[in-house]
RODO-2510 file (C-alpha; in nm, 4 decimals, decimal comma):
residues 257
     n   res          X          Y          Z
     1     m    -1,1679    -3,6968    -1,0638
     2     r    -1,3866    -3,5089    -0,8243
     3     p    -1,4257    -3,1592    -1,0165
     4     h    -1,3223    -2,8447    -0,8371
     5     k    -1,5780    -2,6704    -0,5985
     6     t    -1,6835    -2,3965    -0,7672
     7     k    -1,6037    -2,0009    -0,5427
     8     k    -1,9092    -2,0048    -0,4037
     9     q    -1,9147    -2,3170    -0,2586
    10     l    -1,5500    -2,2445    -0,1142
    11     k    -1,4616    -1,9730     0,1197
    12     a    -1,1469    -1,9450     0,2527
    13     g    -1,0659    -1,7809     0,6461
    14     a    -0,7922    -1,6450     0,6195
    15     r    -0,5222    -1,4620     0,3419
    16     f    -0,1594    -1,4710     0,3524
    17     f     0,1167    -1,3229     0,1199
    18     l     0,3784    -1,5713    -0,0084
    19     d     0,6929    -1,3532    -0,1295
    20     q     0,7975    -1,6220    -0,3844
    21     k     0,5787    -1,7122    -0,7514
    22     i     0,3039    -1,9315    -0,7147
    23     n     0,3157    -2,2045    -0,9760
    24     r    -0,0164    -2,3528    -1,0833
    25     s     0,0825    -2,6826    -1,1783
    26     d     0,2592    -2,7235    -0,8338
    27     p     0,0388    -2,9786    -0,5812
    28     l     0,1959    -2,8881    -0,2637
    29     i     0,3609    -2,5298    -0,1748
    30     e     0,5672    -2,5236     0,1535
    31     l     0,4904    -2,2187     0,3104
    32     p     0,7202    -2,0497     0,5001
    33     r     0,7792    -2,0899     0,8370
    34     e     0,5967    -1,7553     0,9840
    35     i     0,3093    -1,8214     0,8041
    36     v     0,2599    -2,1903     0,9479
    37     k     0,3186    -2,0235     1,2814
    38     h     0,0777    -1,7584     1,2479
    39     a    -0,1843    -2,0269     1,0694
    40     t    -0,1544    -2,2766     1,3200
    41     s    -0,1055    -2,0846     1,6215
    42     a    -0,2257    -1,7715     1,6365
    43     l    -0,5257    -1,8418     1,4247
    44     r    -0,6075    -2,2187     1,5246
    45     l    -0,6197    -2,3738     1,1834
    46     k    -0,5984    -2,7303     1,1761
    47     k    -0,5439    -2,9782     0,9014
    48     g    -0,7741    -2,9144     0,6338
    49     a    -0,8459    -2,6105     0,6403
    50     l    -0,8612    -2,3192     0,3445
    51     v    -0,6839    -2,0568     0,3056
    52     s    -0,6251    -1,8055     0,0361
    53     l    -0,2765    -1,7396    -0,0918
    54     f    -0,1233    -1,4430    -0,3038
    55     d     0,1946    -1,3570    -0,4373
    56     g     0,1672    -0,9940    -0,5304
    57     d     0,1106    -1,0450    -0,9230
    58     g    -0,2890    -1,0260    -0,9376
    59     g    -0,5206    -1,3076    -0,8275
    60     e    -0,5167    -1,5190    -0,5757
    61     y    -0,5385    -1,8801    -0,5212
    62     l    -0,7606    -2,1481    -0,2883
    63     a    -0,5706    -2,3833    -0,0687
    64     k    -0,6031    -2,6304     0,1340
    65     l    -0,3598    -2,6692     0,4800
    66     v    -0,2326    -3,0728     0,4522
    67     s     0,0117    -3,2363     0,6534
    68     v     0,2954    -3,4323     0,5128
    69     p     0,5017    -3,7052     0,6553
    70     d     0,7737    -3,5474     0,7332
    71     g     0,5405    -3,3090     0,9660
    72     e     0,5712    -2,9602     0,7860
    73     v     0,2002    -2,8340     0,6449
    74     r     0,1676    -2,7263     0,3365
    75     a    -0,0558    -2,5705     0,1307
    76     e    -0,2870    -2,8089    -0,1290
    77     i    -0,3239    -2,5809    -0,4460
    78     l    -0,7264    -2,6402    -0,5449
    79     q    -0,7946    -2,3228    -0,7969
    80     f    -0,6500    -1,9760    -0,9359
    81     l    -0,9163    -1,7087    -0,8486
    82     d    -0,9178    -1,4012    -1,1146
    83     s    -0,9892    -1,1787    -0,7731
    84     e    -0,9468    -0,7951    -0,8507
    85     a    -0,9548    -0,5556    -0,5202
    86     d    -0,7079    -0,3126    -0,6479
    87     s    -0,8103     0,0713    -0,7347
    88     k    -0,7654     0,1790    -1,0943
    89     l    -0,7229     0,4882    -1,0104
    90     r    -0,3250     0,4536    -0,9756
    91     i    -0,2331     0,7183    -0,5917
    92     t     0,0876     0,7865    -0,5368
    93     l     0,1299     0,9190    -0,1397
    94     t     0,4855     1,1267    -0,1473
    95     q     0,4913     1,1029     0,2634
    96     s     0,7074     1,3255     0,4576
    97     i     0,9052     1,0957     0,7335
    98     l     0,6936     1,0625     1,0392
    99     s     0,7686     0,8803     1,3366
   100     n     0,7075     0,4960     1,3600
   101     e     0,3795     0,4611     1,5071
   102     k     0,2520     0,7453     1,3049
   103     m     0,3795     0,5761     0,9772
   104     n     0,2514     0,2500     1,0853
   105     l    -0,0903     0,4086     1,0648
   106     i    -0,0212     0,5565     0,7304
   107     i     0,1155     0,2960     0,5487
   108     q    -0,1169     0,0403     0,6836
   109     k    -0,4626     0,2856     0,6257
   110     s    -0,3283     0,3872     0,2583
   111     t    -0,2944     0,0811     0,1545
   112     e    -0,6050    -0,0363     0,2749
   113     l    -0,7491     0,2361     0,0915
   114     g    -0,5766     0,1283    -0,2508
   115     i    -0,2513     0,3032    -0,3072
   116     a    -0,0624     0,1957    -0,5431
   117     e     0,2895     0,3411    -0,4461
   118     i     0,4411     0,5150    -0,1106
   119     n     0,6715     0,7899    -0,1446
   120     i     0,8736     0,8495     0,1903
   121     f     1,1153     1,1749     0,2459
   122     r     1,2975     1,3943     0,4657
   123     a     1,1200     1,7331     0,4676
   124     e     1,3065     2,0607     0,5529
   125     r     1,1084     2,0683     0,8709
   126     s     1,1076     1,6954     0,9407
   127     s     1,1000     1,6461     1,3258
   128     i     1,2665     1,2955     1,2563
   129     k     1,6352     1,3574     1,1860
   130     v     1,7223     0,9998     0,9885
   131     e     1,9753     0,9392     0,7496
   132     t     1,8743     0,8071     0,4239
   133     d     2,0387     0,4358     0,4667
   134     q     1,8337     0,4396     0,7703
   135     l     1,5214     0,4830     0,5862
   136     e     1,6339     0,1950     0,3534
   137     k     1,6163    -0,0295     0,6625
   138     r     1,3203     0,0950     0,7942
   139     k     1,1335     0,0289     0,4600
   140     h     1,1708    -0,3415     0,5041
   141     h     0,9496    -0,3166     0,8018
   142     w     0,7276    -0,0707     0,5702
   143     h     0,6840    -0,3309     0,3504
   144     k     0,5825    -0,5927     0,6155
   145     v     0,2910    -0,3281     0,7593
   146     a     0,1744    -0,3384     0,4245
   147     i     0,1640    -0,6896     0,3364
   148     a    -0,0243    -0,7148     0,6656
   149     a    -0,2557    -0,4314     0,5228
   150     c    -0,3051    -0,6415     0,2133
   151     e    -0,3381    -0,9674     0,3652
   152     q    -0,6455    -0,8110     0,5645
   153     s    -0,8153    -0,6086     0,2790
   154     g    -0,8431    -0,8289    -0,0060
   155     r    -0,6009    -0,6815    -0,1962
   156     t    -0,4086    -0,8764    -0,3978
   157     k    -0,0928    -0,6605    -0,5349
   158     l     0,1531    -0,4348    -0,2684
   159     p     0,1973    -0,0967    -0,3190
   160     k     0,5475    -0,0241    -0,3805
   161     i     0,7332     0,1902    -0,0909
   162     k     1,0116     0,3896    -0,2327
   163     v     1,2664     0,6439     0,0059
   164     y     1,4322     0,9767    -0,0830
   165     p     1,6384     1,1638     0,0619
   166     s     1,4437     1,5166     0,0239
   167     l     1,1284     1,6069    -0,1916
   168     t     1,3669     1,8137    -0,4523
   169     h     1,5630     1,4513    -0,4935
   170     l     1,2024     1,3000    -0,5738
   171     i     1,0735     1,4757    -0,8150
   172     e     1,3889     1,5415    -1,0064
   173     t     1,4628     1,1745    -0,9815
   174     a     1,1448     1,1109    -1,1991
   175     p     1,0704     1,4035    -1,4017
   176     n     0,8567     1,1696    -1,7086
   177     e     0,6832     0,9965    -1,4120
   178     n     0,5553     1,3208    -1,3101
   179     a     0,4729     1,4527    -1,6041
   180     k     0,2135     1,1739    -1,5956
   181     q     0,0569     1,2169    -1,3295
   182     t    -0,1784     1,4939    -1,1515
   183     g     0,0295     1,6461    -0,8465
   184     l    -0,1432     1,7259    -0,5578
   185     i     0,0633     1,9221    -0,2296
   186     l    -0,1786     1,9708     0,0809
   187     s    -0,0592     2,3053     0,2091
   188     p    -0,3109     2,5221     0,4848
   189     s    -0,2386     2,8275     0,2730
   190     g    -0,3180     2,6405    -0,0506
   191     s    -0,4097     2,8784    -0,3541
   192     a    -0,7147     2,5939    -0,4624
   193     n    -0,9597     2,4173    -0,2685
   194     l    -0,9821     2,0586    -0,3612
   195     k    -1,3646     2,0616    -0,4388
   196     d    -1,3611     2,3926    -0,6772
   197     l    -1,0704     2,1654    -0,8904
   198     d    -1,1936     2,0376    -1,1993
   199     l    -0,9846     1,6586    -1,2255
   200     k    -1,0607     1,3694    -1,3617
   201     p    -0,7260     1,1896    -1,3236
   202     c    -0,6594     0,8505    -1,3686
   203     n    -0,2890     0,9449    -1,1980
   204     i    -0,2212     1,0924    -0,9085
   205     n     0,0584     1,2193    -0,7129
   206     i    -0,0567     1,3416    -0,3160
   207     a     0,2177     1,4873    -0,1205
   208     i     0,2223     1,5438     0,2470
   209     g     0,4413     1,7653     0,4677
   210     p     0,5318     1,6978     0,8055
   211     e     0,4241     1,8145     1,1469
   212     g     0,5641     2,1557     1,0726
   213     g     0,4191     2,1840     0,6807
   214     f     0,6079     2,2369     0,3863
   215     s     0,8371     2,5359     0,3798
   216     d     0,7713     2,7687     0,1178
   217     e     1,0659     2,6581    -0,1349
   218     e     0,9202     2,2452    -0,1353
   219     i     0,5818     2,4382    -0,2496
   220     t     0,7400     2,6208    -0,5335
   221     i     0,9880     2,3441    -0,6619
   222     a     0,6469     2,0651    -0,6555
   223     k     0,4769     2,3541    -0,8520
   224     s     0,7274     2,4228    -1,0684
   225     n     0,6813     2,0539    -1,1923
   226     g     0,2944     2,0598    -1,2175
   227     f     0,1977     2,0091    -0,8248
   228     i    -0,0948     2,2222    -0,7265
   229     d    -0,1348     2,3573    -0,4413
   230     v    -0,4592     2,2697    -0,2046
   231     k    -0,6219     2,3142     0,0797
   232     l    -0,9012     2,1134     0,2536
   233     g    -1,1507     2,3572     0,4122
   234     p    -1,0675     2,6066     0,7381
   235     r    -0,9240     2,3140     0,9047
   236     t    -0,5105     2,2190     0,9266
   237     l    -0,4574     1,8267     0,9554
   238     r    -0,2400     1,6931     1,1493
   239     a     0,0106     1,5311     0,9594
   240     e    -0,0241     1,1632     0,9940
   241     t    -0,4421     1,2019     0,9560
   242     a    -0,3789     1,4429     0,5927
   243     g    -0,2603     1,1390     0,3772
   244     i    -0,5649     0,9109     0,4709
   245     s    -0,7930     1,1681     0,4286
   246     m    -0,6318     1,2530     0,0900
   247     t    -0,6653     0,9034    -0,0241
   248     a    -1,0296     0,8488     0,0864
   249     i    -1,0804     1,1722    -0,0668
   250     a    -0,9274     1,0932    -0,4670
   251     q    -1,0962     0,7408    -0,4208
   252     a    -1,4368     0,9350    -0,3460
   253     l    -1,4047     1,1508    -0,6328
   254     w    -1,2306     0,9582    -0,9167
   255     g    -1,1658     0,6043    -0,7672
   256     d    -1,4059     0,3013    -0,6833
   257     f    -1,6103     0,4139    -0,3847
***
C-alpha cells in the first residue's frame, strides 16, 4: 500500500464544515447535497479534488472527492490534520440585536477574529423589536454565517451562539461563568480607557450596546456584576463597528495577534 503523502505535499483547495461526527475509520463519507452543489457547481471542483473537512471538534481531515457507482459524490478520508486556528484567549461577545445586515457583519468578522461565543440580547434602547422566539429562529441563520466564516478563516471550532431577552437576564443566567470572565462594557462615557487598564485576561466578555447605547440601568447592572465600563478614545463607534474593533484590540493586547 502506498503511504499517505505528508501535509506539506498535499494541499486542499476548499474547506467544508460537516454537521456530523467524522469517523476516521470510515473510508468514504457521504457529503450533504448542499456541500456537493457548492463544491461542484460554485467552486467547479472535479473528481479527485482535495478538500478539507471539519466537524467542529478540533482538527480537520484531508479528503479527496470521489464518485461512486450510484453517481453520488463522496469524500475519501486521506489523513487527519491536527491543525488549530482557534485563539487561546477565550472571547465572548455580548452583542445587542441590530439589523440583519449588521448582525451578519458582526458574526462573520468576529468569527474570523477568533471569537469563542456570541451572546445576542435585546437592549432597552434597541431599535429592533423582536420577541425571544424570533431570536431563536434567527439563530439558525447566524449559525450558518459563522460556519461560512470558519470555513474561510481556517478555524476548526464553531463559536457558540446564544440568545437572551435582555442584558439583565443574560448576566443573571450565568453568574458562575461571569465570575470567571473579565467583563468589559463599552460606553462613550466609560470610567476607564482600555489602554490604561492593567489586565492579563484569558477569558474575556465584551458587552456592546445598540445604536442608542446602553441605558444607565444596564450599565449599573453590568458593573454590579463585575463588568468594567470602558471607552475607546474620543470617538464614538457605530454599534456594528464596536464589537469587531474590541475583539481585534483584545486579540492584539492579550491574544494571538
